[in-house]
C-alpha positions as CSV (number, residue, x, y, z in Angstrom):
1,M,76.2,141.3,58.2
2,L,76.9,140.3,54.3
3,D,80.3,142.9,55.0
4,I,81.3,140.8,57.9
5,F,81.0,137.5,55.9
6,K,82.8,138.7,53.1
7,A,85.9,140.1,55.8
8,L,85.7,136.5,57.6
9,A,85.7,134.3,54.0
10,D,89.0,136.0,53.0
11,P,92.4,133.7,54.6
12,S,94.3,136.1,54.6
13,R,91.9,138.1,56.8
14,R,91.2,135.3,59.0
15,V,95.7,135.2,60.0
16,I,94.9,138.5,60.7
17,L,92.4,138.5,62.9
18,D,93.9,135.6,64.5
19,A,97.2,137.5,65.1
20,L,95.6,140.5,66.6
21,F,93.5,137.7,69.2
22,E,96.6,136.4,70.6
23,N,98.3,140.1,70.5
24,D,95.9,143.0,70.4
25,G,97.6,146.4,69.4
26,Q,99.8,145.7,66.9
27,T,101.2,147.9,64.6
28,L,101.2,147.3,60.0
29,T,104.7,145.9,60.3
30,E,103.4,143.8,63.3
31,L,100.7,142.5,61.1
32,S,103.1,141.8,57.5
33,E,105.2,140.1,59.0
34,H,102.4,136.6,59.9
35,L,101.7,137.3,56.1
36,E,104.9,136.5,54.7
37,G,105.4,137.0,50.9
38,M,102.3,139.7,50.9
39,T,103.0,143.3,50.5
40,R,102.2,145.9,53.1
41,F,99.6,147.3,50.2
42,G,98.5,144.2,50.4
43,V,98.1,143.8,53.9
44,M,96.5,147.7,54.1
45,K,93.7,146.6,51.8
46,H,92.7,143.6,54.0
47,L,92.9,145.6,57.3
48,R,90.7,148.4,55.2
49,I,88.0,145.5,54.5
50,L,88.5,144.3,58.6
51,E,87.5,148.0,59.4
52,D,84.7,148.2,57.2
53,A,83.0,145.5,58.1
54,H,84.1,146.5,62.2
55,L,86.3,143.3,62.7
56,V,89.6,145.7,63.6
57,V,89.7,149.1,65.4
58,V,93.0,151.1,64.8
59,R,93.4,154.2,67.6
60,R,97.3,155.9,67.1
61,A,100.1,156.3,69.5
62,G,101.7,158.8,68.3
63,R,103.3,158.2,65.3
64,N,101.8,154.7,65.4
65,K,98.1,153.7,64.3
66,L,97.6,150.5,66.1
67,H,95.1,147.5,65.5
68,Y,92.7,146.4,67.7
69,L,89.9,142.9,67.7
70,N,86.6,144.0,68.0
71,P,84.9,140.6,68.7
72,V,81.4,142.1,68.9
73,P,80.4,141.1,65.2
74,I,82.0,138.1,65.6
75,Q,79.6,137.5,68.9
76,R,76.7,138.8,66.8
77,V,77.6,136.0,64.0
78,Y,77.8,133.5,66.5
79,D,74.5,134.4,67.9
80,R,72.5,134.7,64.8
81,W,73.6,132.2,62.6
82,V,75.6,129.4,65.4
83,G,73.8,129.3,68.5
84,K,70.5,128.6,67.6
85,Y,72.0,125.7,65.4
86,R,74.3,124.5,67.6
87,G,71.6,122.8,70.4
88,R,70.0,120.7,67.3
89,V,73.3,119.6,65.6
90,A,74.4,118.4,69.3
91,A,71.9,116.7,70.1
92,A,71.8,114.9,66.3
93,L,75.3,113.7,67.0
94,T,74.8,112.8,70.2
95,E,71.8,111.0,68.8
96,L,74.1,109.3,66.1
97,A,76.7,108.3,68.2
98,R,74.2,106.7,70.7
99,D,73.0,105.0,68.0
100,L,76.4,103.9,66.4
101,E,77.7,102.5,69.6
102,E,74.3,100.5,70.3
């Protein structure tokens, strides 16, 4: 999971993931358009980190490499870290709201 957290820690990589969420199966050129001012080489480095964390899967289509979002690792992070705390936090916030209203 450490690779996933490291990959998600960078804002540029989150932009790439958001772009793939909106339109899956993009080329390097298409993804580069979402990161203005960054070189293709810089985008490639970010994609490599996302691939190593299994957040992005690459498939070849002729001469093109298409990048696809793999949501499974993010779901695992959610299940492990967010899901178990969500109930407690929601209950605490509901209780706080009720106390403030009184």
